[in-house]
C-alpha positions as CSV (number, residue, x, y, z in Angstrom):
1,X,-0.3,0.1,0.0
2,X,1.4,3.5,-1.0
3,X,1.9,5.4,2.2
4,X,0.7,8.5,2.6
5,X,1.1,11.9,5.0
6,X,0.1,15.0,5.7
7,X,2.7,17.7,6.8
8,X,-0.1,20.2,7.7
9,X,-3.3,19.5,9.0
10,X,-6.7,22.6,8.3
11,X,-9.7,21.9,9.7
12,X,-9.1,18.6,11.5
13,X,-12.3,17.0,13.2
14,X,-10.0,14.6,14.9
15,X,-9.9,14.0,19.0
16,X,-6.6,16.4,19.2
17,X,-7.1,19.8,19.3
18,X,-4.6,21.9,17.2
19,X,-4.4,25.1,18.3
20,X,-3.3,27.8,15.5
21,X,0.7,29.1,15.1
22,X,0.1,32.3,13.8
23,X,0.1,34.5,16.5
24,X,3.0,33.2,19.5
25,X,1.9,35.8,21.9
26,X,-2.0,35.0,22.8
27,X,-3.9,38.1,23.4
28,X,-2.4,41.3,24.3
29,X,-3.4,42.5,28.0
30,X,-3.3,45.6,29.7
31,X,-4.0,43.7,33.4
32,X,-1.7,42.8,35.6
33,X,-4.4,39.8,36.3
34,X,-3.8,38.4,32.8
35,X,-0.6,36.1,32.0
36,X,0.6,35.6,28.4
37,X,1.8,32.0,28.5
38,X,3.8,31.2,25.2
39,X,4.3,27.4,25.3
40,X,5.5,24.4,22.9
41,X,2.9,22.7,21.4
42,X,1.7,19.7,23.0
43,X,1.2,21.1,26.0
44,X,-2.7,23.1,25.5
45,X,-4.4,20.0,27.3
46,X,-2.4,19.6,30.1
47,X,-2.3,23.5,31.0
48,X,-5.9,24.1,30.3
49,X,-5.9,21.7,33.8
50,X,-3.2,23.6,35.0
51,X,-4.9,26.8,34.8
52,X,-7.8,25.8,36.5
53,X,-5.9,24.4,39.7
54,X,-4.5,27.6,39.7
55,X,-7.3,29.7,39.6
56,X,-8.8,28.1,43.0
57,X,-5.7,28.8,44.7
58,X,-5.5,32.2,46.3
59,X,-2.4,33.5,44.4
60,X,-4.4,32.4,41.5
61,X,-8.0,33.7,42.2
62,X,-9.3,36.8,39.5
63,X,-5.8,35.7,37.0
64,X,-6.7,35.2,33.5
65,X,-4.5,33.3,30.7
66,X,-3.7,34.3,27.5
67,X,-1.7,30.8,26.0
68,X,-0.3,30.6,22.8
69,X,0.9,26.9,21.5
70,X,3.1,26.4,18.3
71,X,6.7,24.4,17.6
72,X,9.2,25.3,20.1
73,X,11.8,27.1,18.2
74,X,9.0,29.4,16.7
75,X,7.2,30.5,19.4
76,X,11.2,31.2,21.1
77,X,11.9,33.3,18.1
78,X,8.3,34.9,18.2
79,X,9.5,36.2,21.9
80,X,12.1,37.2,21.1
81,X,10.6,39.2,18.0
82,X,8.4,41.0,20.5
83,X,5.1,38.6,21.1
84,X,3.8,39.0,24.3
85,X,4.9,36.4,27.0
86,X,4.7,36.3,30.8
87,X,5.4,32.6,31.7
88,X,7.4,31.1,28.5
89,X,7.6,27.0,28.4
90,X,9.7,25.7,25.9
91,X,11.1,22.0,24.4
92,X,14.8,22.7,24.6
93,X,16.5,24.5,26.6
94,X,18.5,26.5,23.6
95,X,14.7,28.0,23.2
96,X,15.6,29.4,26.7
97,X,18.7,30.5,26.7
98,X,17.6,32.5,23.1
99,X,15.1,34.7,25.4
100,X,18.1,35.3,28.1
101,X,20.6,36.2,25.4
102,X,18.4,38.9,24.5
103,X,17.8,40.0,28.1
104,X,14.1,38.4,28.1
105,X,14.4,36.2,30.7
106,X,17.1,36.6,33.6
107,X,20.1,35.0,33.5
108,X,19.2,32.8,37.1
109,X,16.2,31.6,35.3
110,X,17.6,27.9,36.0
111,X,18.9,28.2,39.7
112,X,15.8,26.4,41.9
113,X,15.3,23.1,42.6
114,X,14.0,21.9,39.8
115,X,16.8,24.0,37.6
116,X,14.0,25.3,35.6
117,X,12.4,22.5,34.2
118,X,8.8,22.6,34.6
119,X,8.0,19.2,32.7
120,X,9.7,15.9,31.8
121,X,9.1,12.8,29.3
122,X,11.1,10.1,27.5
123,X,10.8,9.3,23.6
124,X,8.3,7.1,22.9
125,X,7.2,4.9,19.7
126,X,3.1,5.2,19.0
127,X,2.2,2.7,16.5
128,X,-1.3,1.4,14.8
129,X,-3.2,-0.5,17.4
130,X,-1.5,-4.0,17.6
131,X,1.6,-3.1,16.5
132,X,1.1,-5.0,13.5
133,X,4.5,-4.3,12.3
134,X,6.1,-5.4,15.9
135,X,7.9,-2.4,16.3
136,X,9.9,-2.7,19.7
137,X,13.1,-0.7,19.1
138,X,15.2,1.6,17.2
139,X,16.4,-0.8,15.1
140,X,12.7,-1.9,13.9
141,X,12.5,1.9,12.3
142,X,15.0,1.7,9.8
143,X,13.6,-1.5,8.3
144,X,12.8,-2.0,4.9
145,X,8.9,-1.1,4.6
146,X,8.5,0.8,7.5
147,X,7.2,4.3,7.2
148,X,8.4,6.9,10.0
149,X,6.4,10.3,11.2
150,X,8.8,12.2,12.9
151,X,9.0,16.3,13.1
152,X,11.2,18.7,11.7
153,X,14.2,19.4,13.9
154,X,14.8,22.9,12.3
155,X,11.2,24.0,14.5
156,X,10.5,21.2,16.8
157,X,12.0,20.4,19.8
158,X,10.5,16.5,19.8
159,X,12.3,16.0,16.8
160,X,15.5,17.4,17.5
161,X,14.9,15.2,21.3
162,X,14.1,12.2,18.8
163,X,16.9,12.4,16.5
164,X,19.8,13.3,19.7
165,X,17.5,9.7,21.1
166,X,18.7,7.7,17.6
167,X,22.1,8.9,18.0
168,X,22.5,7.5,21.5
169,X,21.0,4.0,20.7
170,X,24.3,3.9,17.9
171,X,26.7,5.7,20.0
172,X,25.7,4.5,23.6
173,X,26.1,0.7,22.4
174,X,29.7,1.7,21.6
175,X,29.0,2.3,17.4
176,X,31.5,5.3,16.2
177,X,30.1,8.5,14.9
178,X,30.1,7.3,11.5
179,X,27.7,4.1,12.2
180,X,25.4,6.8,14.2
181,X,25.4,9.0,11.0
182,X,24.6,5.6,9.0
183,X,21.6,4.7,11.0
184,X,20.3,8.2,11.4
185,X,20.2,8.2,7.3
186,X,18.5,5.1,7.5
187,X,15.9,6.6,9.7
188,X,15.5,9.6,7.4
189,X,15.4,7.7,4.6
190,X,12.1,6.1,6.5
191,X,11.0,9.6,7.1
192,X,9.8,11.3,4.1
193,X,8.0,14.3,5.5
194,X,8.6,16.2,8.7
195,X,5.9,18.1,10.1
196,X,6.6,21.4,11.8
197,X,5.8,20.5,15.4
198,X,5.4,17.5,17.7
199,X,1.9,18.4,17.5
200,X,1.6,18.1,13.6
201,X,3.4,15.1,13.7
202,X,0.6,13.6,15.9
203,X,-2.3,14.8,13.7
204,X,0.0,14.0,10.5
205,X,0.2,10.3,11.8
206,X,-3.5,10.0,13.0
207,X,-4.8,11.0,9.4
208,X,-2.1,8.6,7.9
209,X,-1.5,5.3,7.4
210,X,2.3,5.1,8.8
211,X,3.7,2.8,10.6
212,X,5.0,4.6,13.2
213,X,5.4,8.4,14.7
214,X,8.5,9.1,17.4
215,X,6.9,11.6,19.8
216,X,6.7,12.4,23.4
217,X,5.8,9.7,26.1
218,X,3.2,12.2,27.3
219,X,2.0,13.0,23.3
220,X,1.6,9.0,22.9
221,X,-0.6,9.0,26.3
222,X,-2.8,12.1,25.3
223,X,-3.5,10.6,21.7
224,X,-4.6,7.7,23.5
225,X,-6.7,9.4,26.4
226,X,-8.1,11.6,23.5
227,X,-9.9,8.1,21.9
228,X,-7.3,7.1,19.0
229,X,-7.0,3.6,18.4
230,X,-3.0,3.6,18.6
231,X,-0.5,2.1,20.6
232,X,2.5,2.9,21.9
233,X,6.0,1.5,22.9
234,X,9.0,3.0,24.9
235,X,12.8,1.8,23.8
236,X,14.8,-0.1,26.0
237,X,17.3,2.7,25.6
238,X,15.7,5.9,25.8
239,X,16.8,9.7,26.3
240,X,15.6,11.7,29.1
241,X,13.3,14.8,28.0
242,X,13.4,18.0,30.1
243,X,11.2,21.1,28.9
244,X,12.4,24.5,30.6
245,X,10.1,27.3,32.3
246,X,10.7,30.7,33.1
247,X,8.9,33.7,33.7
248,X,10.4,37.2,31.7
249,X,11.6,40.1,33.4
250,X,8.7,42.4,33.2
251,X,6.1,39.8,34.2
252,X,3.6,40.2,36.6
253,X,4.0,38.8,40.3
254,X,0.7,36.3,38.6
255,X,3.6,35.3,36.7
256,X,5.9,33.6,39.2
257,X,3.1,32.8,41.2
258,X,2.0,30.5,38.6
259,X,5.5,28.8,37.6
260,X,5.8,28.5,41.5
261,X,2.7,26.2,41.4
262,X,3.8,24.4,38.0
263,X,6.6,23.6,40.0
264,X,4.4,22.3,42.7
265,X,4.1,18.9,44.1
266,X,0.0,19.6,42.7
267,X,1.1,21.3,39.7
268,X,3.2,18.2,38.7
269,X,0.5,15.6,39.5
270,X,-1.7,17.4,37.5
271,X,0.8,17.2,34.4
272,X,1.1,13.7,35.1
273,X,-2.5,13.1,34.6
274,X,-1.7,14.0,30.8
275,X,1.4,12.1,30.9
276,X,4.4,14.1,31.6
277,X,6.6,12.5,34.1
278,X,7.4,14.4,37.2
279,X,10.3,16.4,37.7
280,X,13.5,15.7,39.9
281,X,13.8,18.2,42.8
282,X,10.0,18.5,43.7
283,X,9.2,16.9,47.4
284,X,5.9,15.3,47.6
285,X,4.9,14.3,44.3
286,X,1.7,11.3,44.3
287,X,2.1,10.3,40.6
288,X,-1.8,9.7,40.0
289,X,-3.2,6.6,37.9
290,X,-2.7,8.0,34.5
291,X,-5.4,6.9,31.9
292,X,-4.5,6.0,28.7
293,X,-1.0,4.5,30.1
294,X,0.1,1.6,28.8
295,X,-0.2,0.6,32.8
296,X,-2.3,3.1,34.2
297,X,-1.3,2.2,38.2
298,X,2.4,2.4,37.0
299,X,2.0,5.0,34.1
300,X,6.1,5.9,33.6
301,X,8.3,3.1,33.9
302,X,12.3,3.4,34.1
303,X,13.8,2.5,30.4
304,X,16.9,0.1,31.2
305,X,19.1,2.6,29.7
306,X,18.4,6.6,30.2
307,X,20.6,8.7,28.7
308,X,21.0,12.4,29.1
309,X,21.7,15.6,27.1
310,X,24.1,16.5,29.6
311,X,26.0,13.2,30.4
312,X,25.9,11.7,26.9
313,X,26.1,14.9,24.6
314,X,27.7,18.0,26.9
315,X,24.8,20.1,27.4
316,X,22.6,21.9,25.2
317,X,25.0,24.5,24.6
318,X,27.2,21.9,23.1
319,X,24.5,19.7,21.5
320,X,22.7,22.5,19.3
321,X,25.6,23.5,17.5
322,X,27.5,20.1,16.8
323,X,23.8,18.5,15.6
324,X,21.5,21.5,14.8
325,X,23.5,24.2,13.8
326,X,21.9,25.8,10.2
327,X,24.8,27.0,8.8
328,X,24.5,30.5,9.3
329,X,27.3,33.6,9.1
330,X,29.3,30.5,7.1
331,X,29.1,27.7,9.9
332,X,29.2,24.5,8.7
333,X,26.1,22.7,9.3
334,X,25.4,20.7,12.2
335,X,25.3,17.0,11.9
336,X,21.8,16.3,12.0
337,X,20.8,19.3,9.7
338,X,23.2,18.1,6.7
339,X,22.3,14.2,6.9
340,X,18.2,16.0,6.7
341,X,19.7,18.2,3.5
342,X,20.9,15.2,2.3
343,X,18.1,12.1,2.6
344,X,15.2,14.1,0.6
345,X,12.8,14.6,3.6
346,X,10.9,17.3,3.2
347,X,11.2,19.5,6.5
348,X,7.9,21.5,6.6
349,X,7.6,25.0,8.8
350,X,5.3,27.0,10.2
């Protein structure tokens, strides 16, 4: 059967609602009681519950929210360009440091108990119900005849985590850099189109007939919670995904109060209900049963091997340039950027 893929979804009537990415700042506010939240694409459903719970607290009384969601890199660049933002919550640390460098976020944003991390996850492979291709590991993704959906690393944090997870799979098992390049090239050859964001990739998979979607574990769980007829697999060797959040320098006190709530035990328990793993550094978090997880009573099993950006890639400040540099100002292309350019995969943008 010929495989098809939709890189952009217009008028989607499926179970996962999309938020338009055309206005990164959300509604502008003249009142300190309105918080402009700029986030990466897959936060929307969980944040609705997070907002509501905060509004039930004393600091959240009379607070309103003006949220905006899109591909993490695009959202960060929009704030840099002047979009309204009080709380920023991105997929990648580099999307936060862009705003630090532009003097929009304080340089000590990551000095607290969670080191600035507000949500956490791992990589998941979303497959058709019953897993007809028997996808269980990274190696299954590069087999002939397997068609993959992944987002565009140029705009999407989900895609950068996914590609580094594939790289770690090879190098972490003793493979060379050339071995890892060959593996990622084979993966890209099975990935004909790269949608702009993690949410766009999910929508393309749900509307298409591809075999597997590489995404966040929380996105896989949300898809099942929303009634999608899918299953998901966690590879035994995985990558810890850490999503940073901060307030901007001119944000009202209500924004700092909300960030504190996000990074509290009650805030983390709400995010957990929607598939995000609680972050380290927060005491008193009780993991709830999670509808849609493979085992709702034990929703977040520990992978056999869990790589991290800091330990295995030297941190995002090193990994971003090494793997994803875009070649501006005469710089060489990053390893993954170069492999995508050579692969023929169609990288879509918002």
